[in-house]
C-alpha positions as CSV (number, residue, x, y, z in Angstrom):
1,M,0.0,0.0,0.0
2,A,1.2,3.5,-0.7
3,A,2.1,5.6,2.3
4,G,-0.7,7.8,3.4
5,A,-3.4,5.8,1.6
6,P,-6.6,6.1,3.6
7,R,-7.5,3.2,6.0
8,V,-10.9,2.9,7.6
9,F,-12.2,0.4,10.1
10,V,-15.6,-0.8,9.0
11,S,-17.3,-0.6,12.3
12,H,-16.9,3.2,12.0
13,L,-18.9,3.1,8.8
14,S,-22.1,1.4,10.1
15,G,-24.9,3.9,9.9
16,T,-22.7,6.6,8.3
17,P,-24.7,9.1,6.2
18,V,-24.1,8.9,2.4
19,F,-24.2,12.3,0.6
20,D,-24.4,13.3,-3.1
21,P,-22.0,15.9,-4.5
22,N,-24.4,18.7,-3.6
23,G,-24.3,17.8,0.0
24,D,-27.8,16.2,0.1
25,Q,-28.1,13.0,2.1
26,V,-29.3,10.0,0.1
27,G,-29.1,7.3,2.7
28,R,-27.0,5.5,5.3
29,V,-24.4,2.7,5.1
30,R,-25.8,-0.6,6.4
31,D,-23.1,-3.0,5.3
32,L,-20.1,-3.4,2.9
33,V,-19.9,-6.0,0.2
34,A,-16.5,-7.8,-0.4
35,M,-15.5,-10.5,-2.9
36,L,-13.4,-13.3,-1.4
37,R,-10.5,-14.8,-3.3
38,V,-8.7,-18.1,-3.4
39,G,-6.1,-18.6,-0.6
40,R,-5.3,-15.7,1.7
41,R,-5.4,-12.8,-0.8
42,P,-7.1,-9.7,0.5
43,P,-10.7,-9.5,-0.5
44,R,-11.7,-6.7,-2.9
45,L,-14.4,-4.3,-1.7
46,L,-17.1,-4.2,-4.3
47,G,-19.4,-1.5,-2.8
48,L,-21.7,-0.5,0.0
49,V,-25.3,-1.5,0.9
50,V,-27.0,1.9,1.4
51,E,-30.4,2.2,3.0
52,L,-32.7,4.9,1.8
53,A,-35.2,6.8,3.9
54,T,-37.8,4.5,2.5
55,R,-36.0,1.5,4.0
56,R,-35.1,0.2,0.6
57,R,-31.6,-1.1,0.4
58,L,-29.5,-0.4,-2.7
59,F,-26.0,-1.4,-3.9
60,L,-23.5,1.4,-4.3
61,P,-20.4,0.3,-6.2
62,M,-17.1,1.6,-4.9
63,T,-16.5,3.2,-8.4
64,R,-19.2,5.6,-7.5
65,V,-17.7,6.5,-4.1
66,T,-15.6,9.6,-4.3
67,G,-14.6,9.9,-0.7
68,I,-14.8,8.2,2.7
69,E,-14.2,10.9,5.2
70,S,-14.8,11.3,8.9
71,G,-18.4,10.5,9.6
72,Q,-19.6,10.6,5.9
73,V,-19.4,8.9,2.5
74,I,-19.4,11.1,-0.6
75,T,-20.8,9.7,-3.9
76,T,-21.1,10.7,-7.5
77,G,-24.8,11.0,-6.8
78,V,-25.7,8.1,-9.1
79,L,-27.3,5.2,-7.2
80,N,-28.3,1.8,-8.8
81,V,-32.1,1.5,-8.4
82,R,-31.8,-2.3,-8.2
83,R,-32.5,-3.7,-4.8
84,F,-29.3,-5.3,-3.3
85,E,-29.1,-9.0,-3.8
86,Q,-26.0,-10.9,-2.6
87,R,-24.1,-13.2,-5.0
88,P,-22.3,-16.5,-4.3
89,T,-18.8,-15.0,-4.1
90,E,-19.8,-12.0,-2.1
91,R,-19.7,-11.6,1.7
92,L,-21.3,-8.9,3.8
93,V,-18.5,-7.5,5.9
94,L,-20.5,-6.4,8.9
95,G,-23.1,-9.1,8.7
96,E,-20.8,-12.1,8.0
97,M,-17.2,-11.3,8.9
98,L,-17.4,-9.6,12.3
99,D,-17.8,-12.0,15.3
100,R,-16.5,-14.8,13.1
101,R,-14.1,-17.4,14.6
102,V,-10.9,-17.7,12.6
103,R,-7.3,-18.9,13.3
104,L,-3.9,-17.2,13.3
105,V,-1.7,-18.8,10.6
106,D,1.5,-18.7,12.6
107,T,0.3,-20.1,15.9
108,G,-3.0,-21.8,15.1
109,D,-4.7,-19.9,17.9
110,E,-8.4,-19.4,17.5
111,V,-9.5,-15.8,17.6
112,T,-12.7,-13.7,17.3
113,V,-12.9,-11.0,14.6
114,L,-13.9,-7.7,16.2
115,D,-13.3,-5.5,13.2
116,V,-11.6,-5.3,9.8
117,S,-10.0,-2.3,8.0
118,I,-10.3,-1.3,4.4
119,Q,-7.6,0.6,2.4
120,Q,-7.7,2.3,-1.0
121,L,-5.2,1.0,-3.5
122,P,-2.7,3.6,-4.8
123,A,-3.7,5.6,-7.8
124,R,-7.0,3.6,-8.2
125,R,-10.5,3.7,-6.9
126,D,-10.3,0.0,-5.8
127,W,-10.4,-0.8,-2.1
128,E,-9.3,-4.0,-0.3
129,I,-9.7,-5.4,3.2
130,D,-6.2,-5.3,4.5
131,R,-6.2,-5.9,8.3
132,V,-8.2,-7.7,10.9
133,F,-8.7,-6.7,14.5
134,V,-9.1,-9.9,16.6
135,R,-9.4,-11.0,20.2
136,K,-7.7,-14.2,21.4
137,G,-9.7,-16.7,23.5
138,K,-13.1,-18.3,23.1
139,G,-15.2,-15.3,24.1
140,G,-17.3,-13.2,21.7
141,T,-17.3,-9.5,20.9
142,F,-18.2,-8.4,24.4
143,R,-15.8,-10.6,26.3
144,R,-13.5,-8.4,28.4
145,K,-10.7,-10.8,28.8
146,G,-8.3,-11.9,26.1
147,E,-5.5,-10.1,24.2
148,T,-6.5,-8.0,21.2
149,L,-4.3,-7.4,18.2
150,T,-4.4,-6.2,14.6
151,V,-2.9,-8.4,12.0
152,D,-2.7,-8.5,8.2
153,W,-5.4,-10.3,6.3
154,S,-2.9,-12.9,5.2
155,A,-2.2,-13.7,8.9
156,V,-5.6,-15.4,9.5
157,D,-7.2,-18.5,8.1
158,G,-10.9,-19.1,7.8
159,F,-12.3,-16.4,5.5
160,S,-11.2,-17.1,1.9
161,L,-12.6,-19.5,-0.7
162,E,-11.3,-23.0,-0.4
163,E,-9.0,-24.2,-3.1
164,H,-11.3,-27.1,-4.1
165,G,-14.9,-28.0,-4.1
166,Q,-16.4,-24.6,-4.5
167,G,-17.8,-25.0,-8.0
168,A,-18.5,-21.8,-9.8
169,E,-17.1,-19.7,-6.9
170,N,-13.7,-21.3,-7.1
171,L,-13.7,-21.1,-10.9
172,L,-14.6,-17.4,-10.7
173,A,-11.8,-16.7,-8.2
174,T,-9.3,-18.6,-10.4
175,F,-10.1,-16.5,-13.4
176,E,-10.3,-13.2,-11.6
177,Q,-7.2,-11.7,-13.2
178,L,-8.2,-12.6,-16.7
179,R,-8.9,-9.8,-19.2
180,P,-12.6,-9.7,-20.2
181,A,-11.8,-11.1,-23.7
182,D,-10.0,-14.1,-22.1
183,L,-12.7,-14.7,-19.6
184,A,-15.2,-14.6,-22.4
185,N,-13.3,-17.3,-24.2
186,V,-13.4,-19.4,-21.0
187,L,-17.1,-18.9,-20.6
188,H,-17.8,-19.7,-24.3
189,H,-16.2,-23.2,-23.8
190,L,-18.0,-24.0,-20.5
191,S,-21.1,-26.1,-20.3
192,P,-24.3,-24.0,-20.3
193,K,-25.0,-24.8,-16.7
194,R,-21.6,-23.7,-15.5
195,R,-21.6,-20.7,-17.8
196,T,-24.8,-19.5,-16.2
197,E,-23.4,-20.1,-12.6
198,V,-20.3,-18.1,-13.3
199,A,-22.2,-15.3,-15.0
200,A,-24.6,-15.0,-12.1
201,A,-21.6,-14.6,-9.7
202,L,-19.9,-11.8,-11.6
203,D,-20.7,-8.2,-10.6
204,D,-22.6,-6.1,-13.2
205,D,-19.6,-4.2,-14.6
206,R,-17.5,-7.3,-15.0
207,L,-20.3,-9.3,-16.6
208,A,-21.0,-6.3,-19.0
209,D,-17.4,-6.3,-20.1
210,V,-17.4,-10.0,-20.7
211,L,-20.7,-10.0,-22.5
212,E,-19.3,-7.5,-25.0
213,E,-16.7,-10.1,-25.9
214,L,-19.0,-13.0,-26.4
215,P,-20.8,-14.3,-29.5
216,E,-24.4,-13.3,-29.8
217,D,-25.8,-16.7,-29.0
218,D,-23.9,-16.8,-25.7
219,Q,-25.0,-13.2,-24.9
220,I,-28.6,-14.0,-25.5
221,E,-28.4,-17.2,-23.4
222,I,-26.8,-15.5,-20.4
223,L,-29.0,-12.5,-20.5
224,G,-32.1,-14.7,-20.7
225,K,-31.0,-16.6,-17.5
226,L,-30.8,-13.3,-15.5
227,K,-33.6,-11.8,-13.6
228,E,-35.0,-9.0,-15.7
229,E,-34.0,-6.2,-13.3
230,R,-30.5,-7.4,-13.2
231,A,-30.4,-7.9,-17.0
232,A,-31.4,-4.2,-17.3
233,D,-28.6,-3.2,-14.9
234,V,-26.0,-5.2,-17.0
235,L,-27.2,-3.6,-20.2
236,E,-26.8,-0.2,-18.6
237,A,-23.2,-1.1,-17.7
238,M,-22.4,-2.2,-21.3
239,D,-21.2,0.3,-23.9
240,P,-24.4,1.6,-25.5
241,D,-23.4,0.3,-29.0
242,D,-22.9,-3.2,-27.7
243,A,-26.1,-3.1,-25.7
244,A,-28.0,-1.9,-28.8
245,D,-26.5,-4.8,-30.8
246,L,-27.6,-7.3,-28.2
247,L,-31.1,-6.0,-27.7
248,A,-31.6,-5.9,-31.5
249,E,-31.3,-9.8,-31.4
250,L,-34.1,-10.2,-28.9
251,P,-37.8,-10.5,-29.6
252,E,-39.6,-7.1,-29.7
253,E,-41.5,-7.8,-26.5
254,D,-38.4,-8.7,-24.5
255,K,-36.5,-5.8,-25.9
256,E,-39.1,-3.2,-24.9
257,R,-39.5,-4.7,-21.5
258,L,-35.7,-4.4,-20.8
259,L,-35.5,-0.9,-22.2
260,T,-38.3,0.1,-19.9
261,L,-36.5,-1.2,-16.9
262,M,-33.2,0.6,-17.8
263,Q,-32.4,4.1,-16.6
264,P,-34.1,6.6,-19.0
265,G,-30.9,8.2,-20.1
266,D,-29.2,4.9,-20.8
267,A,-32.3,3.6,-22.6
268,A,-32.4,6.8,-24.7
269,D,-28.8,6.3,-25.9
270,V,-29.5,2.7,-26.8
271,R,-32.8,3.5,-28.7
272,R,-31.0,6.2,-30.7
273,L,-28.3,3.6,-31.8
274,M,-30.9,1.0,-32.7
275,A,-32.4,3.5,-35.2
276,Y,-29.3,2.9,-37.5
277,E,-28.4,0.0,-39.6
278,E,-26.0,-2.3,-37.7
279,R,-23.2,-2.2,-40.2
280,T,-23.0,1.5,-40.5
281,A,-21.1,4.2,-38.6
282,G,-24.3,5.1,-36.7
283,G,-24.9,1.5,-35.7
284,M,-21.3,0.8,-34.6
285,M,-20.6,4.1,-32.8
286,T,-20.6,4.7,-29.0
287,T,-22.6,7.7,-27.7
288,E,-20.1,8.3,-24.9
289,P,-16.9,9.8,-26.4
290,I,-15.0,12.5,-24.5
291,V,-16.7,15.8,-25.4
292,L,-15.3,19.2,-24.4
293,R,-16.3,22.8,-25.0
294,P,-13.9,25.0,-26.9
295,D,-13.1,27.0,-23.7
296,A,-11.9,23.9,-21.9
297,T,-8.1,23.6,-21.2
298,V,-5.6,21.0,-22.1
299,A,-5.5,20.2,-18.3
300,D,-9.2,19.6,-18.4
301,A,-8.8,17.3,-21.5
302,L,-6.0,15.3,-19.9
303,A,-8.1,14.8,-16.7
304,R,-10.8,13.3,-18.8
305,V,-8.4,11.1,-20.8
306,R,-7.0,9.7,-17.5
307,Q,-10.3,8.1,-16.5
308,Q,-9.5,4.4,-16.1
309,D,-12.8,3.2,-17.4
310,L,-12.1,4.5,-20.9
311,S,-10.8,2.2,-23.6
312,P,-7.4,3.2,-25.1
313,A,-9.1,4.0,-28.4
314,L,-11.7,6.4,-26.9
315,A,-8.9,8.0,-24.8
316,A,-6.8,8.7,-27.9
317,Q,-8.7,11.9,-28.7
318,V,-11.3,14.4,-27.5
319,Y,-14.0,16.0,-29.5
320,V,-14.6,19.7,-29.2
321,C,-18.2,21.0,-29.7
322,R,-20.5,23.9,-28.9
323,P,-22.9,23.2,-26.0
324,P,-24.7,21.1,-25.2
325,D,-21.8,18.7,-24.7
326,E,-23.8,15.5,-24.4
327,T,-24.4,13.6,-27.6
328,P,-26.1,14.7,-29.8
329,T,-24.1,17.8,-29.1
330,G,-24.1,21.4,-30.4
331,K,-22.0,22.1,-33.5
332,Y,-19.0,19.8,-33.9
333,L,-15.8,22.0,-34.2
334,G,-13.0,19.4,-34.4
335,T,-10.8,16.9,-32.7
336,V,-7.7,17.2,-30.5
337,H,-5.5,14.1,-30.5
338,F,-3.8,12.8,-27.3
339,Q,-0.3,13.5,-28.6
340,R,-1.2,17.1,-29.2
341,L,-2.5,17.4,-25.6
342,L,1.0,16.3,-24.4
343,R,2.8,18.9,-26.4
344,D,0.8,22.0,-25.3
345,P,0.9,23.8,-22.0
346,P,-1.9,22.9,-19.5
347,Y,-3.6,26.3,-19.8
348,T,-4.0,26.1,-23.6
349,L,-7.6,26.2,-24.7
350,V,-8.6,23.1,-26.7
351,G,-10.5,25.3,-29.2
352,S,-7.2,26.8,-30.3
353,I,-5.5,23.5,-31.2
354,L,-8.2,21.7,-33.2
355,D,-7.6,19.3,-36.0
356,D,-10.4,20.2,-38.3
357,D,-8.9,19.0,-41.6
358,L,-10.4,15.5,-41.7
359,L,-14.1,15.3,-42.6
360,P,-16.1,13.4,-39.9
361,L,-18.1,10.3,-40.8
362,A,-21.8,10.4,-41.5
363,P,-24.0,8.0,-39.5
364,G,-25.1,6.2,-42.7
365,T,-21.5,5.5,-43.8
366,T,-21.2,1.8,-44.6
367,L,-18.8,-0.6,-42.9
368,P,-16.4,-1.0,-45.9
369,A,-16.2,2.8,-46.3
370,V,-15.5,3.2,-42.5
371,A,-12.8,0.6,-42.7
372,G,-11.2,2.4,-45.6
373,Y,-11.3,5.7,-43.7
374,F,-9.5,4.2,-40.7
375,A,-6.9,2.6,-42.9
376,T,-6.3,5.7,-45.1
377,Y,-5.8,8.1,-42.2
378,D,-4.3,5.7,-39.6
379,M,-7.1,6.5,-37.1
380,V,-8.0,4.6,-34.0
381,A,-11.3,6.6,-33.5
382,A,-13.3,8.9,-35.6
383,P,-16.3,11.3,-35.0
384,V,-19.7,10.6,-36.3
385,V,-21.6,13.8,-37.2
386,D,-25.2,14.3,-38.5
387,E,-26.3,16.7,-41.3
388,S,-26.9,19.6,-38.9
389,G,-23.2,19.3,-37.7
390,S,-23.9,17.8,-34.3
391,L,-21.6,15.1,-32.9
392,L,-23.6,11.9,-32.5
393,G,-20.8,9.7,-31.2
394,A,-17.5,8.2,-32.1
395,I,-16.5,4.9,-33.7
396,T,-13.4,3.1,-32.7
397,V,-11.2,0.7,-34.5
398,D,-12.2,-2.2,-32.3
399,D,-15.9,-1.6,-33.3
400,V,-14.8,-1.9,-37.0
401,L,-12.9,-5.1,-36.4
402,D,-15.7,-6.7,-34.4
403,H,-18.0,-6.3,-37.4
404,M,-15.4,-7.3,-40.1
405,L,-14.2,-10.5,-38.5
406,P,-16.2,-13.7,-39.3
407,D,-18.8,-14.8,-36.8
408,D,-16.8,-17.8,-35.7
409,W,-13.5,-15.9,-35.1
410,R,-13.6,-16.7,-31.4
411,E,-13.3,-20.4,-32.2
412,T,-9.8,-19.8,-33.5
413,E,-7.1,-20.3,-30.9
414,F,-4.5,-17.4,-30.7
415,H,-1.3,-18.3,-29.0
416,L,1.2,-15.6,-28.1
417,E,4.7,-17.1,-28.0
418,E,7.4,-15.6,-25.9
419,E,10.3,-14.2,-27.9
420,G,12.7,-16.9,-28.8
421,A,10.4,-19.7,-27.6
422,G,10.1,-22.7,-29.8
423,H,6.8,-24.2,-31.0
424,G,7.6,-27.7,-30.0
425,G,6.8,-30.7,-32.1
């Protein structure tokens, strides 16, 4: 852990008020949700269970927590309306970890867990459970006798997933470090039953990333096995263009029902994309590129580019438009490439360093023409602009490749050999 990284004992968070960026209270913390891992690796903190004034309990991902400070939790203000439902690999920290009997690895002594601490990982929004506050002896939380001590998570046994016999839980923990495309390849070759079990245990964002990499048949199968509210949440977490492609394959009744369950803003983006033919620039684009006004600075642009959730292709450039700066925007003015952002002083206005020589793509541009555009101009992303001059979205090179490769390309095994390694015989 980096020096100075915040550490919080979870008992201090119970009942803590949760505020949006405007300072309005949206609820209170009732528990924390952690994902266990194989062996004694520290669990990753997935989010908080927040109770609203109506007593409804919602899940707040840690990616939407901007600060855990003394006596309060600050959020982005965006709460998931889905009621919290615990998944197989998840543990409630307050409800299931505290008062638990575990053993110290070094001595084998049985101890009672009184508290655990969470710490933010350096330069990321991820949090882990890193330390455990325990009491020796057989007494519970209120026992006065017995030595208390704080130890690293790895110093205790009795929390983590077992190495064998845990079915989908163990499989999920084993593949935790895989990239979404590689995990998708694993899921594709599992039995339908096991594929459904693993998909059900993934959190929404992870499942969304994996679905984007799966063939349509697998996507439809997995989505169909989810409860409708959760299916809508996963669709919201997907890139709008991928969600639109998936929904387009469903029967009209199912499609409309899921769109109705989605957040209105997310559903509107998807509906807009579904209005275009699939193999056109409009059908392949994402509606969430980086859009800035001309009076934004290079420093503002770089701050947006740094966002870890962006794909490298989308982070390669920003699009400068007149307000409004949500797609469809005001008048599209031009593009600023990442390399140009690195060359100019932070206070430079992006409106003064535009690349406006290249014509943007029209939404009806066909796939072959889009591919030729990318090849001719060595682009990794390009703006899509309508007849009125408004930016509708951006298309990236991976969108083009996804639509140009044969449907069965995932069946081909790709082996990356280390330099100098032989192929064997």
